[in-house]
Structure formats: C-alpha cells, structure tokens
C-alpha positions as CSV (number, residue, x, y, z in Angstrom):
1,M,-18.4,-3.3,-30.6
2,T,-20.6,-1.4,-28.2
3,D,-22.7,-2.8,-25.4
4,T,-26.4,-1.8,-25.7
5,L,-28.9,-2.4,-22.9
6,F,-31.9,-4.5,-23.8
7,L,-34.9,-4.0,-21.6
8,T,-38.0,-6.2,-21.7
9,S,-41.5,-4.8,-21.1
10,A,-41.5,-6.5,-17.7
11,A,-38.1,-4.9,-16.8
12,V,-39.4,-1.3,-17.2
13,D,-42.9,-2.0,-15.8
14,G,-43.2,0.0,-12.5
15,L,-39.8,1.7,-12.9
16,A,-41.4,5.2,-12.8
17,T,-44.5,6.7,-11.4
18,P,-47.1,8.5,-13.6
19,A,-45.9,11.9,-12.2
20,E,-42.3,11.0,-13.1
21,Y,-43.4,10.2,-16.6
22,V,-45.1,13.6,-16.8
23,D,-42.0,15.4,-15.6
24,A,-39.8,13.7,-18.2
25,V,-42.3,14.2,-21.1
26,R,-42.8,17.9,-20.1
27,E,-39.1,18.5,-20.4
28,G,-39.1,16.7,-23.8
29,Y,-41.8,19.0,-25.1
30,R,-39.9,22.0,-23.7
31,Q,-37.0,21.1,-25.8
32,R,-39.2,20.6,-28.8
33,G,-40.6,24.1,-28.2
34,D,-37.0,25.4,-28.3
35,G,-36.3,23.7,-31.6
36,A,-35.6,20.0,-31.0
37,P,-36.3,17.9,-34.2
38,A,-39.3,15.7,-34.4
39,Q,-41.6,14.6,-37.2
40,P,-45.1,13.0,-37.5
41,R,-45.4,9.2,-37.8
42,S,-44.9,7.3,-41.0
43,K,-47.6,4.7,-41.5
44,F,-47.7,1.8,-43.9
45,L,-50.8,-0.3,-44.4
46,R,-51.2,-3.7,-45.8
47,A,-54.5,-5.3,-46.8
48,D,-53.7,-9.0,-47.0
49,P,-52.8,-9.9,-44.3
50,E,-54.3,-6.7,-42.8
51,G,-51.9,-4.7,-40.7
52,M,-50.0,-1.5,-40.1
53,L,-46.3,-0.7,-39.7
54,T,-45.6,2.7,-38.2
55,S,-42.6,4.7,-36.9
56,Y,-41.7,8.1,-35.6
57,A,-38.6,9.7,-34.1
58,A,-37.2,12.7,-32.2
59,V,-33.9,14.2,-31.0
60,L,-33.8,15.6,-27.5
61,P,-30.4,17.4,-27.5
62,E,-30.4,18.5,-23.9
63,T,-31.5,15.1,-22.6
64,G,-28.7,13.7,-24.8
65,A,-30.9,11.0,-26.4
66,M,-32.6,10.3,-29.7
67,G,-34.7,7.6,-31.1
68,G,-38.4,6.7,-31.3
69,Y,-40.9,4.0,-31.9
70,M,-41.3,1.4,-34.5
71,Y,-44.3,-0.9,-34.1
72,S,-46.5,-3.3,-36.0
73,A,-50.1,-4.1,-35.4
74,G,-52.2,-6.8,-37.0
75,F,-50.8,-8.9,-39.8
76,G,-50.8,-12.6,-39.3
77,A,-50.1,-12.3,-35.6
78,G,-53.2,-10.2,-35.0
79,D,-51.3,-8.4,-32.2
80,A,-49.1,-5.4,-31.7
81,W,-45.3,-5.2,-31.1
82,F,-43.5,-2.1,-29.8
83,M,-39.8,-1.6,-30.3
84,T,-38.0,1.5,-29.0
85,P,-34.4,2.1,-30.1
86,L,-32.6,4.7,-28.1
87,F,-29.3,6.4,-29.2
88,D,-26.8,8.7,-27.6
89,A,-27.4,12.2,-29.1
90,E,-23.7,13.1,-28.7
91,S,-21.9,10.0,-30.0
92,G,-24.7,8.4,-32.0
93,A,-24.0,5.0,-30.3
94,P,-27.0,2.8,-29.5
95,L,-27.8,3.1,-25.8
96,A,-30.7,0.8,-25.4
97,L,-33.4,-1.2,-27.1
98,L,-36.7,-1.4,-25.2
99,D,-39.8,-3.4,-25.6
100,G,-42.1,-0.4,-25.5
101,A,-45.4,-2.1,-24.7
102,S,-45.7,-1.5,-20.9
103,M,-44.5,2.1,-21.1
104,N,-46.9,3.0,-23.9
105,P,-50.0,4.0,-21.9
106,F,-47.8,5.9,-19.4
107,K,-45.8,7.9,-21.8
108,T,-48.9,8.7,-23.9
109,G,-50.8,9.5,-20.8
110,A,-48.0,11.8,-19.8
111,A,-48.2,13.8,-23.1
112,G,-52.0,14.2,-22.5
113,A,-51.3,15.3,-18.9
114,V,-48.8,18.0,-20.1
115,G,-51.5,19.2,-22.4
116,V,-54.0,19.4,-19.6
117,D,-51.5,21.2,-17.3
118,E,-50.7,23.8,-19.9
119,L,-54.3,24.4,-21.2
120,A,-56.9,23.5,-18.6
121,R,-58.1,26.1,-16.1
122,A,-56.1,26.0,-12.8
123,D,-59.3,25.3,-10.9
124,A,-60.5,22.5,-13.1
125,D,-62.0,19.8,-10.8
126,A,-64.5,17.8,-13.0
127,L,-63.2,15.4,-15.5
128,A,-64.9,13.4,-18.2
129,V,-63.2,10.3,-19.7
130,I,-64.6,8.8,-22.9
131,G,-63.0,5.3,-23.3
132,S,-62.1,2.6,-20.8
133,G,-59.2,0.7,-22.3
134,A,-55.5,0.8,-21.4
135,Q,-54.9,4.2,-23.0
136,A,-57.8,5.8,-21.1
137,R,-56.4,4.3,-17.9
138,G,-53.0,5.8,-18.7
139,Q,-54.5,9.2,-19.5
140,L,-56.4,9.3,-16.2
141,R,-53.5,8.2,-14.0
142,A,-51.2,10.8,-15.5
143,T,-53.8,13.6,-15.6
144,A,-54.7,13.0,-12.0
145,T,-51.1,14.2,-11.1
146,V,-51.5,17.7,-12.6
147,R,-55.0,18.6,-11.3
148,E,-57.0,17.8,-8.2
149,F,-60.3,16.4,-9.5
150,D,-63.3,16.1,-7.2
151,E,-65.4,14.2,-9.8
152,V,-64.5,11.9,-12.7
153,R,-67.2,10.6,-15.0
154,V,-66.4,7.8,-17.5
155,Y,-68.4,6.7,-20.5
156,S,-67.7,3.9,-22.9
157,P,-70.3,2.0,-25.0
158,T,-70.0,-1.3,-23.0
159,P,-71.6,-1.0,-19.6
160,A,-69.4,-3.6,-18.0
161,N,-66.2,-1.9,-19.2
162,R,-67.1,1.5,-17.9
163,E,-68.3,0.1,-14.6
164,A,-65.1,-1.8,-14.0
165,F,-63.0,1.2,-15.0
166,A,-64.9,3.4,-12.5
167,A,-64.7,0.9,-9.7
168,D,-60.9,0.5,-10.1
169,F,-60.2,4.3,-10.1
170,D,-62.8,5.1,-7.4
171,A,-60.7,2.9,-5.2
172,D,-57.4,4.4,-6.3
173,L,-58.2,8.1,-6.5
174,E,-59.5,10.6,-4.0
175,A,-62.0,11.8,-6.6
176,D,-65.5,10.4,-6.9
177,V,-65.2,8.2,-10.0
178,R,-68.5,6.9,-11.6
179,A,-69.7,5.5,-14.8
180,V,-72.4,7.3,-16.8
181,D,-74.6,6.0,-19.6
182,S,-73.9,8.6,-22.4
183,S,-71.1,10.9,-23.6
184,T,-73.5,13.8,-23.0
185,A,-73.7,12.9,-19.3
186,A,-69.9,12.7,-19.2
187,V,-69.1,15.9,-21.0
188,T,-71.9,18.2,-19.6
189,G,-70.3,20.3,-16.8
190,A,-66.9,18.9,-17.2
191,D,-63.8,21.1,-17.0
192,V,-61.6,18.6,-18.7
193,V,-62.6,16.0,-21.3
194,I,-60.3,13.2,-22.4
195,T,-61.1,11.0,-25.4
196,A,-59.2,7.7,-25.7
197,T,-61.1,5.5,-28.0
198,K,-61.0,3.5,-31.2
199,A,-64.0,5.3,-32.6
200,S,-64.0,6.5,-36.2
201,E,-66.7,9.1,-35.7
202,P,-67.0,11.9,-33.1
203,V,-67.6,10.6,-29.6
204,F,-69.5,13.7,-28.3
205,D,-71.4,16.7,-29.5
206,G,-69.3,19.8,-29.5
207,D,-72.3,21.9,-28.5
208,D,-72.2,20.1,-25.2
209,L,-68.9,21.7,-24.2
210,E,-69.3,24.5,-21.8
211,P,-67.1,27.7,-22.0
212,G,-63.7,27.1,-20.3
213,T,-63.5,23.4,-21.1
214,H,-60.3,21.7,-22.1
215,V,-60.3,18.6,-24.4
216,T,-57.4,16.2,-24.8
217,A,-58.0,13.8,-27.8
218,M,-55.6,11.0,-28.3
219,G,-57.4,8.0,-29.8
220,Q,-57.2,8.7,-33.5
221,Y,-54.4,9.6,-35.9
222,S,-55.8,9.0,-39.4
223,P,-57.2,11.5,-41.9
224,D,-60.5,9.7,-42.2
225,K,-61.1,9.0,-38.5
226,R,-61.8,11.5,-35.8
227,E,-62.9,11.6,-32.1
228,L,-63.9,15.4,-32.2
229,D,-66.5,16.9,-34.4
230,T,-66.2,20.1,-36.5
231,T,-68.1,22.1,-33.9
232,T,-65.5,21.3,-31.2
233,I,-62.5,22.2,-33.5
234,E,-64.2,25.4,-34.7
235,R,-65.0,26.5,-31.1
236,A,-61.6,25.7,-29.7
237,T,-58.1,27.1,-29.5
238,Y,-56.4,24.2,-31.2
239,V,-53.0,22.8,-30.1
240,P,-51.4,19.7,-31.7
241,D,-48.4,17.9,-30.5
242,L,-46.7,18.7,-33.8
243,R,-47.9,21.4,-36.1
244,E,-47.1,19.3,-39.2
245,R,-49.4,16.6,-37.9
246,A,-52.5,18.8,-38.1
247,T,-52.7,18.4,-41.9
248,V,-51.1,14.9,-42.2
249,D,-53.1,12.6,-39.9
250,A,-55.1,14.7,-37.4
251,G,-58.5,13.6,-38.7
252,S,-60.6,15.9,-36.6
253,F,-58.7,19.0,-37.8
254,I,-58.5,17.7,-41.4
255,Q,-62.2,17.1,-41.7
256,A,-63.1,20.5,-40.1
257,L,-60.7,22.0,-42.7
258,E,-62.4,20.2,-45.5
259,A,-65.8,21.3,-44.3
260,G,-64.6,24.9,-44.6
261,A,-65.2,25.6,-40.9
262,I,-61.5,26.6,-40.3
263,T,-58.3,27.3,-42.2
264,E,-54.8,26.1,-41.5
265,D,-54.2,29.2,-39.5
266,H,-56.5,27.7,-36.9
267,V,-53.5,25.9,-35.4
268,H,-52.7,28.1,-32.4
269,A,-49.3,26.6,-31.5
270,E,-47.6,23.3,-30.9
271,L,-47.7,22.1,-27.3
272,G,-43.9,22.4,-27.0
273,E,-44.0,26.1,-27.9
274,I,-46.4,26.7,-25.0
275,V,-44.4,24.6,-22.6
276,A,-41.2,26.5,-23.6
277,G,-43.0,29.8,-23.1
278,N,-42.7,30.8,-26.8
279,A,-46.5,30.9,-27.3
280,P,-49.3,31.6,-24.9
281,G,-51.6,28.8,-23.7
282,R,-55.0,29.5,-22.2
283,T,-55.7,33.3,-22.2
284,S,-59.2,33.3,-20.5
285,D,-61.4,31.3,-18.3
286,D,-64.1,31.1,-21.0
287,E,-61.8,29.7,-23.7
288,I,-62.3,26.2,-25.0
289,T,-59.0,24.5,-25.7
290,V,-58.0,21.3,-27.5
291,F,-54.8,19.3,-27.3
292,D,-54.7,16.9,-30.3
293,S,-52.3,14.1,-29.2
294,G,-51.5,11.7,-32.0
295,G,-48.2,10.3,-30.6
296,T,-44.7,11.5,-31.3
297,G,-41.1,10.6,-30.7
298,I,-40.9,13.4,-28.1
299,E,-42.7,11.6,-25.3
300,T,-41.2,8.3,-26.5
301,V,-37.6,9.3,-26.3
302,A,-38.1,11.3,-23.0
303,A,-39.8,8.3,-21.3
304,A,-37.4,5.7,-22.7
305,Y,-34.3,7.6,-21.6
306,M,-35.7,8.0,-18.1
307,L,-36.4,4.3,-18.0
308,Y,-32.9,3.5,-19.4
309,E,-31.3,5.6,-16.6
310,R,-33.4,4.0,-13.9
311,A,-32.7,0.5,-15.2
312,S,-28.9,1.2,-15.5
313,E,-28.8,2.4,-11.9
314,R,-30.5,-0.7,-10.7
315,G,-28.6,-3.2,-12.9
316,L,-31.7,-4.3,-14.8
317,G,-31.8,-5.7,-18.3
318,Q,-29.1,-7.4,-20.3
319,T,-26.5,-6.2,-22.8
320,I,-26.4,-7.0,-26.5
321,E,-23.6,-6.0,-28.9
322,F,-23.8,-3.8,-32.0
323,A,-21.0,-3.5,-34.5
324,P,-20.0,0.0,-35.6
325,A,-20.3,0.4,-39.4
326,S,-16.6,1.3,-39.6
327,E,-15.8,-2.3,-38.6
328,A,-18.7,-4.3,-40.0
329,L,-19.5,-2.5,-43.3
330,T,-16.7,-4.1,-45.3
331,G,-18.5,-5.1,-48.5
332,D,-16.5,-8.3,-48.6
C-alpha cells in the first residue's frame, strides 16, 4: 500500500499567490519546450442527459510529477466536477488526488499570463478583458503580475456583471479598471486583449486590433466554436499551447484554415518552445500576436505539484491508500 494525499478544493484555496502560480506554470511550459510529453484533451459528449467528460495529461520530468485533469460537466447533476490525479514521475506512485475546482482559474490564468509575458510588448500598459466570469478574473489576476497596467477596460454583455467585475478589480489593482459598453470600446487602443467567454462566435472585430497588440484567447476549445475571427488569426503570429491542438479543437484556427485564409504552417511555435528559448517570441513592436490557450496538463501538473508540496509542508489534507497492482491484481 502507498499513502496518497487527498486535498479538497478548500484545502488548496489560497495556498499560493497568482504570481507563484505563474512561476510554476512558466517552468512547466519550459519543460514542455524542451520535450516534456503532453497531449490535447480528449472530450466525450453525451446528448441525453447532456454532458461532457474530458481529460488531458502531461509529464514534467524535471518537476518529478505527472498527471492531469479529468472532469465532467453537465449530465444529471448540471454542474462540473474537477479531479486531478498526481503521480511521481520517478516511481510512478500516486502522490496526490486533488479536487481541482478552486485552482482552475488560477492555473488557467497563469498559462494566459505566461503567454502575455512571452508575447506582449514590454511597455504594454492598456488591457482589455472580454468576459467577467471566474476565468476572466483568474486571467486578470495572473496577468497583472507580469505587466504593470495603467488602464483595464472590461466588457461583457450583461451590464451588471461587467460593472461588478470592474468595481472589484478597481479596488484591488493599482490600474484604473472600468466597464465599457462594447467590445470595440474595450479593444480599441489596447496593448493586450484577453478573451475569457462562453461565446460561440467571435467576440470582437479583428480590424479593431492595432499593430503591436497581443491577444490571449482561452474561452473555447471546440472546432465549431471560436472567440477570435479569421481576420485576427490571419493578421497574427499564432502561438497555441500545444501545436497538435491547433487542428484538433482550436476553433478559431480551424475555421480560419477552412476559410482558406491560412495554412497549417501559420502555427508559429508552441508556447513552451518560446519559453524554453527554442523559438522566437515577438520580433517587432508592430507585430500582432495570439496565444490560443485551450487548457493542457502542463499547467495542471505544474500547479497541482506546487500545491501538493505546500500542503505537505503545512500538514494539510488527509491520506488515502492505493494498492499496487503487484499486490492487488491477482485475478482470483
């Protein structure tokens, strides 16, 4: 038997700051850029009851951990459940099992922030956020650790939501954070644009992007849904979290490809290749860049291992037992 640490969502809530999530996730992508294994998500859909089961995984050899996410959304419960198994990359033994709900916006936000740090102009000080939910909040908290923004403009279709979002962050950040009444008002003049929505169609007009803008899109990972229009993809240096994802579930890229506006060669590099120094990031102040973040095991394992270490140091969580196959797999 081996003792495995079980961590509830409440146990890991607040264990790390947004900046610490960013540091852990940056290191995860650096390992990916040097060859660490990771694959796009597998997604299974059911119509009755309507729901989705999805999973993805990665191995971070230098961290010494491997694992990923498995989660369900919908079905009879009408909710989502996030489970994160974490294994020792040397022995293969199960290290921890985490309820991944509370860490989700932070580790996803950290991936977006790494994209901003690698691809946005160093002097970027105006940010547009499209979306006002938990993921948009996670993106802003993490991204504010890698650039000093003077101005943040937020747009979402529901006025009360965008006003509440702006009020919360205006109190928390040194930047002037305000709600605006259209995506055009948010995007025009922005140095960095973050989209974190449930929208199925593009959430802004790519012609509104000014030269030198960076865009992080993280709200969609389905071939028939997209947050970015063909104009944006065509104009931009395109960087996905995983190269393979671009033609599997990156709807913005796939639909631009189907429109004939780009070819598969339009993928500039994976984010990890840029973090590792194996591919260039931004090469000019006028370049438009896109980081297409669909979610991977890279940020999940990196964040989960950091939380596992913190929890172990503080004596948090409880242990559960797993039987090794050599003992339990008897066939009797």
